[in-house]
C-alpha positions, 0 to 999 in steps of 0.5 A: 290904332297906328304906332308912330315914332317921333325923333327930334334933336334938342341943341346941346346949347340949351340948358337941362331945365329948358330941355326938360321943358321941351320934352314935356311940351312935346309929350303934352302935345301928343297926349292932347291929340289922344296919343298914348306914349308907349316908349320914351328915350332920351340920350345925353348930348351927342356929336352929330355927323354934320352941323344942323343950323350951325349946331354940332351936338344935341340931345336925341329924343325918341317917343313911340306913341299910338293914336 
């Protein structure tokens, strides 16, 4: 089995309920592809080094999983 790491950024303009929904959708997608999540890390909103699509801060989410 190979170990993968996925890091994604959710804009800080998204509400906390929607942030939780996005994280659940990503987790369910990984599990639907027979992946097993080994480690899950979420951070508070952080300032980005440079704007991405006009967003200057966001929530960093990291998942480590095996398939």
